[in-house]
Backbone as CSV, one residue per row, in Angstrom:
resi,resn,N_x,N_y,N_z,CA_x,CA_y,CA_z,C_x,C_y,C_z
1,MET,7.785,-21.727,15.018,8.079,-22.994,14.759,8.209,-22.942,13.290
2,PHE,9.466,-23.371,12.893,9.675,-23.443,11.407,8.848,-24.485,10.711
3,PHE,8.742,-25.845,11.243,8.194,-26.689,10.430,7.528,-27.819,11.600
4,GLU,6.558,-28.306,11.351,6.219,-29.226,12.009,6.764,-30.701,12.154
5,SER,7.190,-31.322,10.910,7.711,-32.567,10.854,8.844,-32.458,9.640
6,GLY,9.734,-33.454,9.537,10.465,-33.506,7.962,9.379,-34.404,6.971
7,SER,8.457,-35.075,7.528,7.504,-35.694,6.245,6.513,-34.454,6.033
8,SER,6.466,-33.591,6.764,5.575,-32.707,5.906,6.152,-31.422,4.836
9,LEU,7.504,-31.349,5.253,8.224,-30.763,4.170,8.623,-31.839,2.873
10,LEU,8.732,-33.152,3.192,9.012,-33.786,2.167,7.753,-33.962,1.091
11,ARG,6.505,-33.937,1.844,5.735,-33.832,0.888,5.293,-32.829,0.267
12,THR,5.210,-31.523,0.775,5.460,-30.442,0.086,6.522,-30.595,-1.258
13,LEU,7.432,-30.890,-0.886,8.625,-31.042,-2.184,7.930,-32.133,-2.964
14,VAL,7.472,-33.351,-2.532,7.076,-34.390,-3.508,5.874,-33.843,-4.495
15,VAL,5.083,-33.579,-3.595,3.623,-33.101,-4.435,3.734,-31.861,-5.173
16,GLY,4.315,-31.026,-4.674,4.828,-29.496,-5.422,5.472,-29.834,-6.762
17,SER,6.192,-30.461,-6.689,7.130,-31.051,-7.825,6.223,-32.008,-8.791
18,LEU,5.541,-32.870,-8.473,4.588,-33.651,-8.954,3.212,-32.722,-9.574
19,ALA,2.843,-32.085,-8.990,1.684,-31.282,-9.092,1.849,-30.238,-10.330
20,TYR,3.190,-29.419,-10.058,3.827,-28.658,-11.115,3.777,-29.207,-12.450
21,ALA,4.422,-30.628,-12.355,4.670,-31.396,-13.731,3.572,-31.501,-14.173
22,ALA,2.478,-31.778,-13.460,1.075,-32.413,-14.099,0.342,-31.043,-14.557
23,LEU,0.520,-30.029,-14.000,-0.162,-28.762,-14.536,0.494,-28.192,-15.777
24,VAL,1.787,-28.131,-15.925,2.399,-27.848,-17.311,2.199,-28.866,-18.001
25,PHE,2.135,-30.096,-18.050,1.805,-31.532,-18.886,0.469,-30.974,-19.320
26,LEU,-0.456,-30.947,-18.596,-1.926,-30.300,-18.960,-2.138,-29.406,-19.546
27,LEU,-1.535,-28.233,-19.053,-1.163,-26.859,-20.202,-0.849,-27.006,-21.565
28,ARG,0.232,-28.126,-21.624,0.943,-28.037,-22.736,-0.150,-29.082,-23.824
29,ILE,-0.782,-30.087,-23.613,-1.289,-30.775,-24.161,-2.828,-30.204,-24.600
30,SER,-3.250,-29.351,-23.799,-4.504,-28.394,-24.187,-4.482,-27.374,-25.142
31,GLY,-3.259,-27.169,-25.539,-3.498,-26.101,-26.547,-2.853,-24.544,-26.197
32,LYS,-2.759,-23.740,-26.948,-2.211,-22.432,-26.621,-3.497,-21.440,-26.117
33,ARG,-4.652,-21.863,-26.704,-5.776,-20.990,-26.446,-6.017,-21.104,-24.932
34,THR,-5.988,-21.931,-24.355,-6.242,-22.472,-22.729,-5.702,-21.197,-21.985
35,LEU,-4.735,-20.584,-22.157,-4.180,-19.540,-21.418,-3.999,-18.218,-22.135
36,SER,-4.552,-18.055,-23.481,-4.421,-16.924,-24.090,-5.454,-15.509,-23.594
37,LYS,-4.381,-14.781,-24.088,-5.209,-13.247,-23.268,-6.291,-13.160,-24.238
38,TRP,-7.518,-13.446,-23.766,-8.678,-13.755,-25.088,-10.047,-13.106,-24.040
39,ASN,-10.464,-13.001,-22.769,-11.387,-12.783,-22.438,-11.382,-12.395,-20.666
40,SER,-12.746,-12.204,-20.128,-12.593,-12.150,-18.739,-12.164,-13.368,-17.893
41,PHE,-12.820,-14.511,-18.616,-12.461,-15.837,-17.954,-11.140,-16.430,-17.662
42,ASP,-10.009,-15.540,-18.280,-8.577,-15.931,-18.010,-8.080,-15.563,-16.725
43,LEU,-8.696,-14.472,-16.337,-8.565,-14.191,-14.868,-8.966,-15.331,-13.754
44,VAL,-9.999,-15.763,-14.095,-10.769,-16.684,-13.361,-10.007,-17.747,-13.160
45,VAL,-9.386,-18.528,-14.522,-9.073,-19.512,-14.773,-7.616,-19.201,-13.874
46,THR,-6.944,-18.482,-14.514,-5.388,-18.252,-13.671,-5.426,-17.992,-12.206
47,VAL,-6.603,-17.488,-11.652,-6.269,-17.188,-10.035,-6.959,-18.904,-9.535
48,ALA,-7.973,-19.876,-10.113,-8.458,-20.841,-9.856,-6.958,-21.854,-10.107
49,PHE,-6.344,-21.756,-11.121,-4.749,-22.668,-11.137,-4.007,-22.545,-10.050
50,GLY,-3.961,-21.151,-9.742,-3.065,-20.943,-8.488,-3.523,-21.264,-7.240
51,SER,-5.029,-21.270,-7.130,-5.668,-21.567,-5.880,-5.445,-23.241,-6.026
52,ALA,-5.824,-23.992,-6.722,-5.663,-25.560,-6.611,-4.133,-26.004,-6.606
53,LEU,-3.070,-25.445,-6.950,-1.844,-25.551,-7.147,-1.608,-25.464,-5.602
54,ALA,-1.776,-24.231,-4.784,-1.525,-24.129,-3.349,-2.268,-25.170,-2.427
55,THR,-3.515,-25.645,-2.652,-4.175,-26.446,-2.081,-3.408,-27.884,-2.035
56,ALA,-3.196,-28.441,-3.526,-2.722,-29.483,-3.687,-1.412,-29.124,-2.999
57,LEU,-0.474,-28.406,-3.216,0.694,-28.429,-2.451,0.871,-28.462,-0.646
58,LEU,-0.229,-27.378,-0.229,-0.169,-27.358,1.234,-1.086,-27.774,2.305
59,SER,-2.345,-28.552,1.554,-2.978,-29.090,2.114,-3.040,-30.654,2.441
60,GLN,-2.903,-31.065,3.791,-2.757,-32.597,3.693,-3.981,-33.315,3.599
61,ASN,-4.951,-32.692,3.468,-6.414,-33.362,3.030,-6.962,-33.370,1.635
62,THR,-6.010,-32.547,0.793,-5.784,-32.900,-0.730,-4.639,-33.709,-1.262
63,SER,-5.232,-34.582,-1.967,-4.447,-35.611,-2.562,-3.643,-34.974,-3.732
64,LEU,-2.795,-35.132,-4.038,-2.305,-35.258,-5.635,-2.962,-35.507,-7.080
65,ALA,-3.701,-36.483,-6.701,-4.827,-37.047,-7.673,-5.718,-36.016,-7.972
66,GLN,-6.447,-35.389,-6.653,-7.469,-34.409,-6.566,-6.776,-33.262,-7.234
67,GLY,-5.664,-32.465,-6.724,-5.102,-31.618,-7.343,-4.897,-31.493,-8.788
68,THR,-4.424,-32.740,-9.499,-4.357,-32.837,-10.834,-6.053,-32.887,-11.406
69,LEU,-6.927,-33.438,-11.033,-7.872,-33.583,-11.623,-8.914,-32.037,-11.390
70,ALA,-8.255,-31.400,-10.279,-8.711,-30.124,-10.334,-8.330,-28.958,-11.461
71,PHE,-6.870,-29.406,-11.796,-6.558,-29.128,-13.051,-6.825,-29.153,-14.450
72,ALA,-7.340,-30.271,-14.516,-7.898,-31.183,-15.813,-9.329,-30.593,-15.875
73,VAL,-10.008,-30.258,-14.590,-11.726,-29.689,-14.780,-11.339,-28.395,-15.166
74,LEU,-10.607,-27.490,-14.802,-10.307,-26.087,-15.226,-9.947,-26.004,-16.583
75,ILE,-8.917,-26.808,-16.937,-8.435,-26.580,-18.706,-9.845,-27.094,-19.340
76,GLY,-10.461,-28.573,-19.140,-11.599,-28.792,-20.077,-12.584,-27.880,-20.086
77,LEU,-13.010,-26.941,-18.847,-13.982,-25.750,-18.679,-13.551,-24.915,-19.500
78,GLN,-12.198,-24.568,-19.498,-11.681,-23.448,-20.521,-11.783,-24.022,-22.161
79,TRP,-11.700,-25.075,-22.063,-11.701,-25.661,-23.874,-12.824,-25.239,-24.036
80,CYS,-13.654,-25.877,-23.427,-15.314,-25.875,-23.769,-15.911,-24.338,-23.967
81,ILE,-15.240,-23.631,-23.112,-16.039,-21.967,-23.426,-15.091,-21.604,-24.605
82,THR,-13.864,-21.950,-24.995,-13.295,-21.357,-26.355,-13.889,-22.160,-27.392
83,TRP,-13.856,-23.550,-27.579,-14.756,-24.390,-28.649,-16.263,-23.520,-28.587
84,LEU,-16.973,-23.346,-28.103,-18.382,-22.734,-27.991,-18.426,-21.729,-28.381
85,SER,-17.385,-20.627,-27.979,-17.423,-18.997,-28.477,-16.858,-19.312,-30.013
86,VAL,-15.820,-19.941,-30.477,-15.549,-19.922,-31.995,-16.604,-20.384,-32.826
87,ARG,-17.672,-21.119,-32.396,-18.548,-21.762,-33.194,-20.201,-21.007,-32.997
88,SER,-20.378,-20.195,-31.802,-21.824,-19.515,-31.804,-21.672,-18.236,-31.360
89,LEU,-21.943,-17.404,-32.174,-21.630,-15.913,-32.213,-22.753,-15.781,-30.739
90,VAL,-23.823,-16.140,-30.484,-24.414,-15.681,-29.154,-23.780,-15.763,-28.000
91,PHE,-22.812,-17.036,-27.840,-22.382,-17.500,-26.795,-21.028,-16.703,-26.621
92,ARG,-20.264,-16.102,-27.810,-19.269,-15.300,-27.975,-19.576,-14.015,-27.112
93,SER,-20.987,-13.540,-27.681,-21.383,-12.319,-27.041,-21.497,-12.183,-25.809
94,TRP,-22.215,-13.295,-24.899,-22.368,-13.472,-23.679,-20.969,-13.408,-22.943
95,ILE,-19.951,-14.127,-23.319,-18.583,-14.356,-22.541,-17.227,-13.285,-23.035
96,LYS,-17.408,-12.106,-24.211,-16.437,-11.805,-24.465,-17.080,-10.332,-24.721
97,ALA,-16.049,-9.493,-24.279,-16.285,-8.074,-24.294,-15.820,-7.385,-25.602
98,GLN,-16.742,-6.442,-26.286,-16.624,-5.982,-27.432,-15.429,-4.970,-27.446
99,PRO,-14.831,-4.536,-28.449,-13.865,-3.403,-28.109,-14.691,-1.950,-28.302
100,ARG,-14.443,-1.146,-27.643,-14.989,0.319,-27.219,-14.184,1.552,-28.004
101,LEU,-14.572,2.363,-28.694,-13.943,3.257,-29.231,-14.183,4.775,-27.974
102,LEU,-12.765,4.862,-27.380,-12.781,6.080,-26.176,-12.209,7.552,-26.936
103,LEU,-11.737,7.338,-28.044,-11.302,8.500,-28.527,-11.014,8.546,-30.027
104,PHE,-11.857,9.487,-30.644,-11.907,9.451,-31.962,-11.543,10.795,-32.795
105,GLN,-10.445,11.054,-33.636,-10.009,12.232,-34.073,-10.141,13.251,-33.130
106,GLY,-9.162,12.890,-32.311,-8.655,14.099,-31.290,-9.702,14.184,-30.208
107,GLN,-10.936,13.741,-30.150,-11.973,13.952,-29.247,-12.482,12.790,-28.494
108,PHE,-12.313,12.905,-27.348,-12.740,11.947,-26.100,-14.033,11.623,-26.285
109,GLN,-14.511,10.635,-26.239,-15.889,9.903,-26.612,-16.491,9.846,-24.754
110,HIS,-16.879,10.554,-24.372,-17.071,11.146,-22.825,-17.974,9.697,-22.532
111,LYS,-19.108,9.593,-23.086,-19.948,8.502,-22.591,-19.217,7.279,-22.509
112,ALA,-18.676,6.969,-23.499,-18.022,5.667,-23.648,-16.978,5.670,-22.337
113,LEU,-16.181,6.707,-22.078,-15.277,6.671,-21.152,-15.561,6.430,-19.526
114,MET,-16.944,7.026,-19.469,-17.795,6.981,-18.033,-18.385,5.606,-18.082
115,GLN,-18.885,4.773,-19.184,-19.314,3.627,-19.226,-18.410,2.414,-19.124
116,GLU,-17.361,2.700,-19.494,-15.962,1.983,-19.278,-15.224,2.167,-17.811
117,ARG,-15.642,3.280,-17.581,-14.753,3.920,-16.120,-13.718,3.927,-16.191
118,ILE,-13.101,4.828,-16.967,-11.713,5.171,-17.658,-11.771,6.636,-17.563
119,PRO,-10.591,7.096,-16.675,-10.377,8.682,-16.787,-9.507,9.091,-17.902
120,GLU,-9.936,10.306,-18.483,-8.981,10.721,-19.524,-7.623,10.535,-19.253
121,SER,-7.370,11.061,-18.030,-5.639,10.758,-17.590,-5.232,9.203,-17.802
122,GLU,-6.009,8.268,-17.980,-5.497,7.174,-18.078,-5.139,7.042,-19.676
123,ILE,-6.039,7.740,-20.672,-5.707,7.601,-22.107,-4.323,8.375,-22.355
124,ARG,-4.498,9.576,-21.833,-3.236,10.599,-22.032,-1.988,9.954,-21.635
125,ALA,-1.837,9.119,-20.683,-0.728,8.237,-20.234,-0.249,7.163,-21.171
126,ALA,-1.184,6.306,-21.852,-1.119,5.383,-22.632,-0.648,6.159,-24.013
127,LEU,-1.145,7.275,-24.301,-0.782,7.805,-25.300,0.638,8.292,-25.237
128,ARG,1.189,8.980,-24.057,2.555,9.247,-23.659,3.654,8.341,-23.667
129,ALA,2.885,7.024,-23.413,3.658,5.566,-23.328,4.045,5.404,-24.765
130,GLN,3.185,5.890,-25.842,3.428,5.517,-27.263,4.173,6.733,-27.869
131,GLY,4.842,7.748,-26.957,5.137,9.000,-27.675,4.357,9.821,-28.233
132,ILE,3.124,10.001,-28.113,2.360,10.934,-28.476,2.264,12.021,-27.483
133,THR,2.070,13.258,-27.983,2.233,14.184,-27.014,0.797,15.095,-27.010
134,ALA,0.380,15.210,-28.330,-1.030,15.864,-28.559,-2.012,14.986,-28.748
135,ILE,-3.445,14.710,-28.060,-4.324,13.914,-28.949,-5.101,14.351,-30.082
136,GLU,-4.675,15.321,-30.420,-4.863,16.047,-32.009,-4.341,15.152,-33.176
137,ASP,-3.156,14.272,-32.774,-2.091,13.521,-33.705,-2.832,12.343,-33.575
138,VAL,-3.890,11.747,-32.761,-4.723,10.619,-32.814,-5.595,10.407,-33.458
139,ALA,-6.116,9.506,-34.544,-7.000,9.075,-35.133,-8.167,8.373,-33.940
140,ALA,-7.703,7.354,-33.451,-8.526,6.717,-32.489,-7.809,5.907,-31.485
141,VAL,-8.530,5.714,-30.519,-7.995,4.897,-28.978,-9.340,4.237,-28.818
142,VAL,-8.809,2.721,-28.714,-9.851,1.400,-28.910,-9.439,1.127,-27.711
143,LEU,-10.407,0.684,-26.695,-10.371,-0.391,-25.745,-10.518,-1.925,-26.123
144,GLU,-9.736,-2.627,-26.033,-9.899,-3.785,-26.761,-10.541,-4.631,-25.754
145,SER,-10.925,-6.068,-26.050,-11.656,-7.018,-25.070,-10.599,-7.343,-24.144
146,ASP,-9.671,-7.343,-24.230,-8.481,-7.898,-23.500,-7.987,-6.678,-22.227
147,GLY,-8.649,-5.422,-22.396,-8.489,-4.366,-21.354,-7.230,-3.513,-21.932
148,SER,-6.700,-3.828,-22.977,-5.334,-3.044,-23.560,-6.004,-2.174,-24.397
149,PHE,-5.177,-0.884,-24.705,-5.421,0.292,-25.473,-4.783,-0.035,-26.976
150,SER,-5.797,0.204,-27.932,-5.026,0.157,-29.562,-5.082,1.979,-29.770
151,ILE,-3.957,2.169,-30.367,-3.757,3.668,-30.392,-3.462,3.437,-32.142
152,ILE,-4.305,4.503,-32.721,-4.151,4.600,-34.090,-3.758,5.984,-34.503
153,LYS,-2.815,6.129,-35.085,-2.241,7.471,-35.599,-3.010,7.898,-36.595
154,MET,-3.030,9.440,-36.429,-3.661,10.089,-37.767,-2.318,9.723,-39.037
């Protein structure tokens, strides 16, 4: 069956449009830091936004007000986490990963690679993506707190 009734399609269209507008509005007024690439909680919040939007769109048992409240709760929690992390070094250390040196002066830091579960081949691929063919030409490769690699040439 393609659809149950015209009213269910109309509900999805109306609630979907309004929920999308509410999410965009709430994200806009919450500031740039809400979805910045900053720590591991961003993945959780992004997945939770998607789940809340899907539930508001497709569940007959979830009202638009409940979906909008879910968005507001997620944004509020994310705002609180960023507010606390800016003001407390202890809190920041609990939620934010520290950068990690993976290659230094052409030498792999094997203990760090093992602890971060990153194979040498992944570092070599990142170097090739930057046009670097010899690891001896690299001063350092740092795994940043957002999971990206910073490559510092000699």
